[in-house]
C-alpha positions in Angstrom: 123.6 -174.1 14.6 120.3 -172.1 14.2 118.4 -175.5 14.4 120.1 -176.5 17.8 119.5 -173.0 19.3 115.8 -173.1 18.1 115.6 -176.7 19.7 116.8 -175.5 23.1 114.5 -172.7 22.8 111.5 -175.0 22.3 112.8 -177.1 25.2 112.9 -174.2 27.5 109.5 -172.9 26.5 108.0 -176.3 27.1 109.3 -176.4 30.5 108.3 -173.0 31.4 104.8 -173.8 32.7 106.0 -176.4 34.9 108.6 -174.1 36.2 106.2 -171.4 37.0 103.6 -173.6 38.6 106.6 -175.2 40.8 107.7 -171.6 41.8 104.3 -170.5 42.8 103.9 -173.7 45.0 107.0 -172.8 47.1 105.9 -169.2 47.3 102.5 -170.2 48.7 104.1 -172.6 51.3 106.4 -169.7 52.5 103.5 -167.5 52.7 101.4 -169.9 54.7 104.0 -171.6 56.9 104.8 -169.7 60.3 108.2 -168.8 61.2 109.7 -170.8 64.1 109.6 -168.1 66.4 105.9 -167.4 65.6 105.1 -171.1 66.2 106.8 -170.9 69.6 104.7 -167.7 70.5 101.5 -169.3 69.4 102.5 -172.6 71.3 103.1 -170.6 74.4 99.8 -168.7 74.2 98.1 -172.2 73.7 99.8 -173.5 76.9 99.0 -170.6 78.9 95.3 -170.8 77.9 95.3 -174.5 79.1 97.0 -173.8 82.4 94.8 -170.9 83.2 91.5 -172.6 82.3 91.9 -175.5 84.7 89.1 -175.0 87.3 91.1 -177.1 90.1 94.5 -176.2 88.9 97.1 -178.6 88.3 99.0 -181.4 90.2 102.6 -181.1 89.6 104.4 -184.4 90.0 108.0 -183.1 90.7 111.2 -185.1 90.9 114.6 -183.9 91.5 117.1 -184.6 88.5 119.8 -187.0 90.1 121.1 -190.1 88.2 120.4 -192.3 91.2 117.2 -191.5 93.1 118.1 -189.4 96.3 114.6 -188.3 96.9 111.4 -189.4 96.6 108.9 -187.7 94.3 106.6 -184.6 95.3 103.1 -183.8 94.6 102.9 -179.9 94.5 99.8 -178.0 93.2 99.6 -175.2 90.9 96.9 -172.5 90.0 97.9 -170.5 87.0 96.4 -167.0 86.3 96.4 -164.9 83.2 98.4 -162.2 84.8 101.3 -164.4 85.1 100.7 -165.1 88.8 100.9 -168.5 90.1 99.9 -170.2 93.4 101.8 -173.2 94.4 101.1 -175.4 97.3 102.3 -178.6 99.0 103.0 -180.4 102.3 106.5 -181.9 101.5 109.2 -182.4 104.3 111.6 -179.6 102.7 109.3 -176.7 103.5 111.2 -174.2 105.5 110.6 -171.9 108.5 108.7 -174.5 110.6 106.4 -175.5 107.8 108.0 -178.9 107.0 105.2 -181.3 106.4 102.5 -178.9 106.9 100.1 -177.8 103.9 101.5 -174.3 102.6 100.7 -172.1 99.7 102.9 -169.5 98.3 102.3 -167.2 95.3 104.9 -165.9 92.6 105.2 -165.5 89.0 105.7 -167.7 86.0 106.9 -166.9 82.5 106.9 -168.6 79.1 110.4 -168.2 77.8 110.5 -168.7 74.1 114.1 -170.0 73.7 115.2 -172.9 71.4 111.8 -174.4 72.4 109.0 -173.5 74.8 110.1 -173.2 78.6 107.8 -172.8 81.5 109.7 -170.8 84.0 109.4 -170.2 87.8 112.2 -167.6 88.1 111.0 -165.8 91.3 111.5 -167.4 94.9 108.7 -169.4 96.0 108.6 -171.2 99.4 106.8 -174.4 98.0 109.1 -175.0 94.8 112.4 -173.2 95.3 113.9 -175.2 98.1 114.6 -177.8 95.5 116.6 -175.4 93.6 118.3 -173.5 96.3 122.0 -174.5 96.6 121.8 -174.7 100.2 122.4 -178.1 101.6 119.1 -179.7 102.5 120.7 -181.9 105.1 123.1 -179.6 106.8 122.8 -176.6 109.0 121.3 -173.3 107.3 123.6 -171.7 105.1 125.9 -174.6 104.6 126.4 -174.9 100.7 126.9 -178.3 99.1 130.2 -178.7 97.4 128.7 -179.0 93.9 126.4 -175.8 94.5 123.3 -177.8 93.0 121.3 -178.4 96.4 118.9 -181.0 95.6 119.5 -180.9 92.0 115.9 -179.7 91.4 114.8 -177.4 88.5 112.6 -174.4 88.3 112.9 -173.8 84.6 111.1 -176.6 82.4 111.3 -177.4 78.8 107.8 -178.5 77.6 108.0 -181.8 75.9 104.2 -182.3 75.2 100.9 -180.9 75.9 97.2 -181.7 76.0 94.1 -180.3 77.6 94.8 -182.7 80.7 98.4 -183.2 80.8 101.8 -181.5 80.3 105.1 -183.2 80.1 108.0 -181.3 81.4 111.7 -181.7 81.5 114.0 -180.0 83.8 116.1 -177.6 81.7 119.2 -178.0 84.0 118.9 -181.5 85.5 116.5 -183.2 83.2 114.1 -184.8 85.6 110.7 -185.5 84.1 108.1 -183.5 85.7 104.3 -183.9 84.8 101.5 -181.6 85.3 98.1 -183.2 85.3 94.8 -181.4 85.6 93.5 -181.9 89.0 90.0 -183.4 89.3 89.0 -182.4 92.6 90.0 -179.7 95.5 93.7 -180.0 96.4 92.7 -181.0 100.0 90.7 -183.7 98.6 93.6 -184.9 96.4 96.1 -184.9 99.4 93.5 -186.7 101.5 92.7 -189.3 98.8 96.6 -189.8 98.0 97.3 -190.4 101.6 94.5 -192.8 101.9 95.6 -195.0 99.0 99.3 -194.8 100.4 97.9 -196.3 103.6 95.9 -199.0 101.7 99.0 -200.3 99.9 101.7 -199.8 102.4 102.4 -199.9 106.1 105.2 -200.3 108.5 104.9 -204.1 108.7 104.9 -204.8 104.9 107.0 -202.6 102.7 108.5 -205.3 100.2 106.4 -206.1 97.0 106.8 -208.8 94.3 106.9 -207.4 90.5 105.6 -210.0 88.2 105.2 -209.5 84.6 103.1 -211.3 82.1 105.8 -214.0 81.4 105.9 -214.6 85.3 109.3 -213.4 85.8 109.5 -212.2 89.4 111.7 -209.2 90.8 110.9 -206.8 93.8 110.2 -203.4 95.0 111.6 -202.7 98.4 110.7 -199.8 100.6 107.8 -198.4 98.3 106.0 -196.5 101.0 109.1 -194.1 101.4 108.5 -192.8 97.7 112.2 -193.9 97.1 112.7 -197.6 96.5 114.7 -200.4 95.4 113.9 -202.3 92.3 115.9 -205.3 92.7 116.1 -209.2 91.9 117.4 -210.1 95.5 115.9 -208.7 98.7 118.9 -209.7 100.7 121.1 -208.0 97.8 124.1 -210.5 98.6 123.8 -212.1 95.2 121.9 -209.4 93.4 122.6 -208.5 89.7 120.0 -205.7 89.6 119.7 -203.0 92.2 118.0 -199.7 90.9 116.9 -196.8 93.1 113.6 -195.4 91.8 111.4 -192.5 92.9 107.7 -192.3 92.6 104.8 -190.0 93.4 101.6 -191.6 94.9 98.1 -190.7 93.3 94.7 -191.5 94.6 94.6 -194.4 92.4 98.4 -195.8 92.9 101.9 -194.4 92.1 103.8 -193.1 89.1 107.6 -193.3 88.8 109.8 -190.6 87.4 110.4 -192.4 84.1 109.4 -195.0 82.2 111.1 -198.4 83.3 110.7 -202.0 82.3 110.7 -205.7 83.3 111.8 -208.2 80.3 110.1 -206.6 77.3 107.2 -205.2 79.1 107.3 -201.2 80.3 105.9 -199.6 83.1 105.4 -195.9 84.2 102.3 -195.9 86.3 100.6 -198.3 88.5 97.2 -198.3 89.7 95.2 -200.5 92.3 93.2 -203.2 90.6 89.3 -203.2 91.2 89.5 -206.1 93.3 92.5 -204.7 95.4 94.6 -207.6 95.3 97.5 -206.0 93.3 98.5 -202.8 91.3 98.9 -203.0 87.5 100.7 -201.1 85.0 99.3 -199.3 82.1 98.5 -202.4 80.0 98.2 -204.9 82.7 101.3 -206.8 81.9 103.2 -205.9 85.1 101.8 -206.4 88.6 103.1 -205.2 92.0 102.0 -207.5 95.0 102.6 -207.1 98.6 104.7 -209.9 100.0 102.0 -210.5 102.6 102.6 -214.3 102.2 106.2 -213.8 103.6 104.7 -211.5 106.3 102.5 -214.2 107.6 105.3 -216.6 107.8 108.1 -214.3 109.1 106.1 -211.8 111.3 106.8 -211.5 115.0 103.0 -211.3 116.1 100.7 -214.0 116.9 97.8 -214.8 114.7 95.0 -216.6 116.6 93.3 -219.4 115.1 89.4 -219.0 114.9 88.0 -221.5 117.4 84.8 -221.6 115.4 86.4 -223.3 112.5 88.1 -226.3 114.8 87.5 -229.6 113.9 86.1 -232.0 116.6 89.6 -233.4 117.1 91.0 -229.8 117.4 88.2 -228.7 119.9 88.9 -231.8 122.1 92.6 -230.9 122.1 91.9 -227.3 123.2 90.0 -228.5 126.1 92.6 -231.1 127.3 95.4 -228.4 126.8 93.4 -225.9 128.8 92.8 -228.8 131.5 96.8 -229.4 131.6 97.4 -225.5 132.2 95.1 -225.7 135.2 97.2 -228.6 136.5 100.3 -226.1 136.6 97.9 -223.4 138.2 94.5 -223.4 139.0 93.9 -219.8 137.9 95.2 -220.3 134.5 93.2 -220.7 131.5 93.6 -221.2 127.6 92.7 -218.1 125.9 93.7 -219.1 122.2 96.0 -221.2 120.1 97.7 -219.4 117.2 100.6 -219.3 114.9 103.4 -216.8 115.3 106.4 -215.9 117.6 106.0 -216.7 121.4 107.1 -214.1 123.9 109.5 -214.3 126.6 112.8 -216.0 126.8 114.0 -218.4 124.3 110.9 -217.7 122.0 110.1 -220.1 119.1 108.1 -219.6 115.8 105.2 -222.0 115.5 102.2 -223.1 117.3 101.6 -220.6 120.3 99.3 -221.0 123.4 98.2 -217.7 124.8 96.7 -218.2 128.2 95.3 -216.0 131.1 97.5 -216.3 134.0 94.9 -215.0 136.8 91.2 -215.5 137.1 90.4 -211.9 136.3 91.7 -212.7 132.8 93.8 -209.4 132.7 97.3 -210.9 132.3 98.3 -213.3 129.6 101.4 -215.3 128.7 102.3 -217.7 126.0 104.1 -220.9 125.4 105.3 -222.2 122.1 106.1 -225.1 120.1 108.3 -224.8 117.0 107.3 -225.5 113.5 108.9 -225.2 110.0 106.8 -222.9 107.6 107.9 -222.4 104.1 106.5 -220.9 101.0 106.3 -223.2 98.1 104.5 -220.5 95.7 103.1 -217.2 96.0 100.1 -217.1 98.4 101.0 -220.7 99.7 102.5 -222.0 103.0 103.6 -225.3 103.9 103.4 -226.3 107.9 105.7 -229.0 109.0 105.8 -230.1 112.8 108.1 -232.9 113.9 109.2 -234.8 117.1 112.4 -232.8 116.9 110.7 -229.3 117.0 111.8 -227.2 120.0 109.8 -225.7 122.7 110.4 -222.5 124.5 111.4 -222.1 128.2 107.6 -221.4 129.2 106.5 -224.6 127.7 109.5 -226.3 129.4 108.5 -224.8 132.7 104.6 -225.6 132.5 105.2 -229.4 131.6 107.1 -230.1 134.8 103.6 -230.0 136.6 101.5 -230.4 133.5 103.3 -233.4 132.1 101.1 -234.1 129.1 101.0 -230.4 127.6 103.7 -230.8 125.3 102.3 -234.1 123.7 99.1 -232.5 123.4 100.6 -229.4 121.5 102.3 -231.8 119.2 99.2 -233.6 118.5 97.3 -230.3 117.7 100.4 -229.1 115.5 100.2 -232.5 113.5 97.0 -231.7 112.5 98.2 -228.7 110.7 100.9 -230.6 108.6 100.3 -229.7 105.0 100.5 -227.1 102.3 97.7 -224.6 102.2 96.5 -221.8 99.7 96.0 -218.4 101.7 93.2 -216.1 100.9 94.4 -213.1 103.3 91.5 -210.5 104.5 93.5 -207.7 102.8 96.3 -208.3 100.1 98.4 -205.4 101.3 97.6 -205.0 105.2 96.4 -208.6 106.2 95.1 -208.9 109.8 94.2 -212.5 109.0 93.3 -215.0 106.5 91.7 -218.2 105.3 94.0 -221.4 105.0 92.6 -224.1 102.7 94.6 -227.2 102.4 95.9 -228.2 99.0 97.7 -231.5 100.3 97.3 -232.5 103.8 96.3 -230.5 106.6 93.1 -229.3 108.3 91.2 -225.8 107.1 91.9 -223.0 109.4 91.5 -219.2 109.8 93.6 -216.9 111.4 92.7 -213.4 113.0 
């Protein structure tokens, strides 16, 4: 019995140094490690220091937290002071008191709330931010409350998700929209001007549909991008669409950024920037591209694109002269101004070859006559033109040929020279006003203006 007791004692004494060392180690960790509350406090001070230190303040890329995007994203601006004063600015369409769309600044206070995590809070009314939070309906008469009492589902308190010297990622505490603070690299007026210039560069009233193409050459579409709230779909007609998502974005001086990361196949995207050659916008790693559907615009537009006579072949130039002579047979004061491609004007218009001609010697009044041609797009940036004997003519052409009996055949001869497939190089990949058409199979090179 004694021997067993002594053995246990010796074993305990042998283990004692290790036990003591282990205890000291835990005591050291407890001593040096901050409590959760202290960590949040230090984190709050660090964030405040970063916010205050930005010489040009911050761009707040603000979104409302609805499951389906009901609103575009908004660029707000913020300048923080150590005294907890914040100046917010913006020119969004929900500013009140007659300021909608006008640049407006408003000052209030901000707080660093130390809850379960760090929260950046704007709890005092601010004319720039609070309209997104106010439960008053944005679309009804003043004072009308939405049924759910949530207004635009905006947030004014934001959980801090991450921070660096140049970027702070926030999440709306109530509605969970992702809001990003990015350090502004210029004056707010310059940022607004540069953003508007970029928006005008990639979007217009004529073209507002875009191809979205990934590295595997899968193709979907953005529709309505210029509006800042757009569709991400596999079918622009949506009759047989499988995918129709509503996305919101904010525009930047370089491109645009959607609220949350999305994907196309195995490739993810969050922000797109205009490529150096300005042919498309690319996502962060270049695996997804956004390209304006300018090729569809050239085929489907209602305007007339005039052919550059300087590029006419000898045969085209000869036909141009003969058509002009035929017009004069109908009326001596008429003269051919140009031949183009587009939609003729007047009654019974056709899409195809269009004559534009002056109808008086002063050359102040013009009219058109058209011969229909079929135009299809075999691939992105290509067009196939087909003119046949069955193609229709518009009523102006029908009227003119009663006296100028050879004009229809001359136009058909001219159109036949264009039969073929072309590679198109537009003068602008987002807002084309013309382009060069180089034949791939048949046809004759020509340029539209």
